[in-house]
C-alpha positions in Angstrom: -7.6 32.1 -6.4 -9.0 29.9 -3.7 -6.5 27.2 -2.5 -7.7 24.3 -0.7 -6.1 21.3 1.0 -7.8 18.0 1.0 -8.0 17.4 4.7 -8.0 13.5 4.1 -5.1 13.4 2.2 -1.7 12.3 3.8 -0.4 9.5 5.8 -2.8 6.7 6.5 -2.9 5.2 9.8 -0.4 2.6 9.2 2.3 4.6 7.6 1.6 7.2 10.3 2.3 4.7 13.1 5.4 3.5 11.2 6.9 6.8 11.1 6.1 7.5 14.9 7.8 4.3 15.8 10.8 5.1 13.9 10.9 8.5 15.3 10.8 7.2 18.8 13.7 4.7 18.1 15.9 7.2 16.4 15.5 9.6 19.5 17.4 7.3 21.6 20.6 8.1 19.5 21.1 4.4 18.3 21.5 3.3 14.8 18.4 2.0 13.4 18.0 0.3 10.0 14.7 0.2 7.9 14.2 -3.0 5.8 13.1 -1.2 2.7 12.0 2.5 2.2 9.7 3.1 5.3 7.4 4.9 3.0 7.2 5.3 -0.8 8.2 9.2 -0.6 11.6 10.2 -1.3 11.4 13.4 0.7 10.2 11.9 4.0 12.9 9.0 3.5 15.4 12.0 3.2 13.9 13.5 6.3 14.2 10.4 8.5 17.7 9.7 7.0 18.7 13.0 8.5 17.5 11.9 11.8 19.7 8.7 11.5 17.4 6.1 9.7 19.3 3.9 7.5 17.5 2.2 4.6 18.7 -1.3 3.6 17.9 -4.0 1.2 17.1 -7.6 1.9 20.5 -8.9 0.8 22.2 -6.2 3.4 19.7 -7.5 6.0 21.0 -10.9 5.8 24.4 -9.7 6.5 23.7 -7.8 9.6 24.2 -9.0 13.4 23.7 -7.5 16.5 21.8 -4.6 15.5 18.2 -3.1 15.4 15.9 -3.1 12.2 12.5 -1.7 11.8 9.8 -3.7 9.7 7.8 -1.1 7.8 4.2 -0.9 7.7 4.0 -3.2 4.6 5.1 -6.2 6.7 7.5 -9.1 6.2 7.3 -12.8 5.5 8.1 -15.2 8.4 11.5 -15.8 6.9 12.5 -12.4 7.8 11.9 -12.9 11.3 13.7 -16.2 11.2 16.8 -14.5 9.9 16.6 -11.8 12.6 16.6 -14.5 15.2 19.7 -16.3 13.9 21.5 -13.1 13.5 20.5 -11.6 17.0 18.8 -8.7 15.2 16.2 -6.9 17.3 12.9 -6.2 15.3 11.4 -3.1 15.7 7.9 -3.8 14.7 6.2 -1.2 12.7 4.0 -3.5 10.4 0.5 -1.7 10.0 -2.0 -3.6 12.6 -4.4 -4.0 9.6 -1.5 -5.8 7.6 -0.8 -7.8 10.7 -4.3 -9.0 11.1 -4.5 -9.9 7.3 -1.2 -11.9 7.6 -2.8 -13.8 10.5 -6.0 -14.5 8.6 -4.1 -15.8 5.5 -2.0 -18.0 7.6 -5.1 -19.6 9.4 -7.1 -20.0 6.3 -4.0 -21.8 4.5 -3.6 -24.2 7.3 -7.4 -24.9 7.1 -7.2 -25.1 3.4 -4.7 -27.7 3.3 -7.1 -30.2 5.0 -9.5 -29.7 2.2 -7.1 -29.7 -0.8 -8.1 -26.0 -1.1 -6.2 -23.0 -2.5 -5.3 -19.7 -1.3 -5.6 -16.7 -3.8 -4.3 -13.1 -3.2 -5.4 -10.3 -5.4 -2.3 -8.0 -5.5 0.4 -6.4 -7.4 3.5 -8.6 -8.2 6.7 -8.0 -6.3 5.0 -5.5 -3.7 6.3 -5.9 -0.3 3.0 -6.3 1.3 2.2 -9.2 -1.1 5.6 -10.9 -0.4 4.6 -10.7 3.3 1.2 -12.1 2.7 2.2 -15.0 0.4 4.9 -15.8 2.8 2.2 -16.8 5.4 1.4 -19.6 2.8 4.8 -21.1 2.5 4.7 -19.4 -0.8 2.0 -21.8 -2.0 -0.6 -19.0 -2.4 -1.7 -17.9 -5.8 -1.2 -14.3 -6.9 -3.8 -12.8 -9.1 -3.1 -9.3 -10.5 -5.5 -9.4 -13.7 -8.1 -11.4 -15.0 -5.8 -13.4 -17.2 -4.0 -14.6 -14.2 -7.1 -16.7 -13.3 -5.8 -19.7 -15.4 -3.5 -20.0 -12.4 -6.2 -21.3 -10.4 -7.4 -25.1 -10.3 -11.2 -24.5 -10.4 -11.8 -28.3 -9.3 -10.5 -27.3 -5.9 -11.9 -25.0 -3.2 -10.6 -21.2 -3.3 -10.2 -19.0 -0.5 -9.7 -15.1 -1.9 -8.0 -12.2 -0.1 -6.9 -8.7 -1.4 -3.7 -6.6 -0.8 -5.0 -4.0 1.3 -4.1 -1.1 -1.1 -5.7 -2.6 -4.2 -8.9 -0.9 -5.9 -12.1 -2.3 -4.7 -13.6 -2.4 -8.3 -10.8 -4.6 -9.4 -11.2 -7.0 -6.3 -15.0 -7.2 -7.2 -14.3 -8.0 -10.7 -11.9 -10.7 -9.6 -14.2 -12.1 -7.3 -17.2 -12.2 -9.8 -14.8 -13.8 -12.3 -13.8 -16.6 -10.0 -17.4 -17.2 -9.1 -18.6 -17.3 -12.7 -15.7 -19.9 -13.7 -16.8 -22.2 -10.9 -20.5 -22.2 -11.7 -19.6 -22.7 -15.5 -17.2 -25.5 -15.2 -19.4 -27.1 -12.6 -16.7 -29.1 -10.8 -17.3 -27.7 -7.4 -20.0 -25.7 -5.7 -19.4 -21.8 -5.9 -21.3 -21.7 -2.6 -19.5 -24.1 -0.6 -16.1 -24.0 -2.2 -15.5 -20.5 -2.4 -14.7 -18.2 0.4 -13.8 -14.6 -0.2 -12.8 -11.8 2.0 -12.8 -8.1 1.0 -9.5 -6.9 2.7 -9.0 -3.8 1.0 -8.4 -1.1 3.6 -11.4 1.2 4.2 -9.0 4.3 4.5 -7.6 3.6 0.9 -10.9 2.8 -0.7 -12.9 5.5 1.0 -10.2 8.1 -0.2 -10.9 7.0 -3.9 -14.5 8.3 -3.7 -13.7 11.1 -1.7 -11.1 12.4 -4.2 -13.6 12.2 -7.0 -15.6 14.8 -5.5 -12.7 16.9 -4.4 -11.3 17.0 -7.7 -14.6 18.0 -9.4 -14.8 20.8 -7.2 -11.7 22.6 -8.4 -10.4 23.8 -11.6 -7.1 22.6 -11.1 -5.5 19.8 -9.0 -2.1 19.4 -7.9 -1.5 15.7 -6.6 1.7 15.4 -4.4 3.3 11.8 -4.2 6.4 9.7 -4.5 6.7 8.3 -7.9 7.1 4.8 -6.5 4.0 5.0 -4.5 1.4 2.5 -5.9 -1.4 4.2 -4.0 -0.1 7.4 -5.2 -0.3 6.2 -8.8 -3.9 4.9 -8.4 -5.3 8.0 -6.6 -3.8 10.3 -9.1 -5.7 8.5 -12.0 -8.9 8.8 -9.9 -8.3 12.6 -9.9 -7.4 12.8 -13.6 -10.3 10.6 -14.7 -12.8 13.4 -13.3 -10.4 16.5 -13.6 -8.1 16.6 -16.7 -6.4 19.5 -15.0 -4.6 17.3 -12.5 -0.9 17.6 -12.2 1.5 14.8 -10.5 4.5 16.3 -8.6 6.8 15.1 -5.8 7.6 18.8 -4.5 6.6 22.3 -4.9 9.9 22.8 -7.0 8.0 21.0 -9.9 5.1 23.3 -10.2 4.6 25.2 -13.3 2.8 28.7 -12.7 0.9 28.4 -16.0 -1.1 25.7 -14.5 -3.0 28.2 -12.7 -3.7 30.9 -15.3 -7.3 31.9 -15.5 -8.3 29.4 -12.7 -10.5 30.5 -9.8 -9.6 27.4 -7.7 -6.9 25.0 -6.9 -7.1 21.7 -4.9 -4.0 20.2 -3.2 -4.2 16.6 -2.4 -1.9 13.4 -2.3 -1.5 9.6 -1.5 -1.6 7.9 1.8 2.3 7.7 1.6 2.5 11.6 1.3 3.6 13.3 4.5 1.4 16.2 5.8 4.2 18.6 5.8 4.9 18.1 2.2 1.4 19.0 1.1 1.4 21.8 3.2 4.6 23.2 1.5 2.8 22.8 -1.8 -0.2 24.7 -0.5 2.0 27.7 0.7 3.9 27.8 -2.6 0.7 27.7 -4.7 -0.8 30.3 -2.4 1.9 32.6 -3.0 1.8 32.7 -7.0 
């Protein structure tokens, strides 16, 4: 049986950058706290914990003083930095540069929109860490849209500026964009050309992987998708593979593999999420190759 690893799977740039920054900080022998899981993959979190990284939640963060705290790739709202300043906490900045730039764009758009009675709309997942950071740039005045039914939260008599969480599906963003344009046109209270500004801020590394994985999954008899169970990106990309290849199996580690999946199969593809470490994908490949 041929076993192929998808070369584009594994950490995206933002996660890879955050892990590198964490490893550098830990190499100095000091205690470093991570505000939330540095990546949605339990195996990688366990590896970094063995090096000394301590994962904390926000209520624990507010009780800390005089220490170092890493801000993961998802980013944080301004309130987190205010707390750090008050508690003499040194921030180790590991926010993905793409997310950091998006935060700045949303803050600038929000300040500008206030002068024209406008609204900032973010297409994203409720409760997601990145979304909390993005809405924080608007003083939490931004409107979160995760599905078409949420459009009722928008006042279509006022200007709208639309952004997206970086890890959302591009098709979903396009659908929301067109629905907003349609509502503005139908209700006729504001010119959709002048009153609707939209920015496709879905990360290219994420959207490009979707198309690539469709092709990869089609080219193999069986697909083993490696991801943490809490990874939004993992859930989405797994469904992409499953939609074109029903013989797609979701695992978090090699121990979950069922050898019967490969009976009578001539080729197997190993792939994963943007939050899946390369070493874990390689472990799975070695395991499958030995079957």
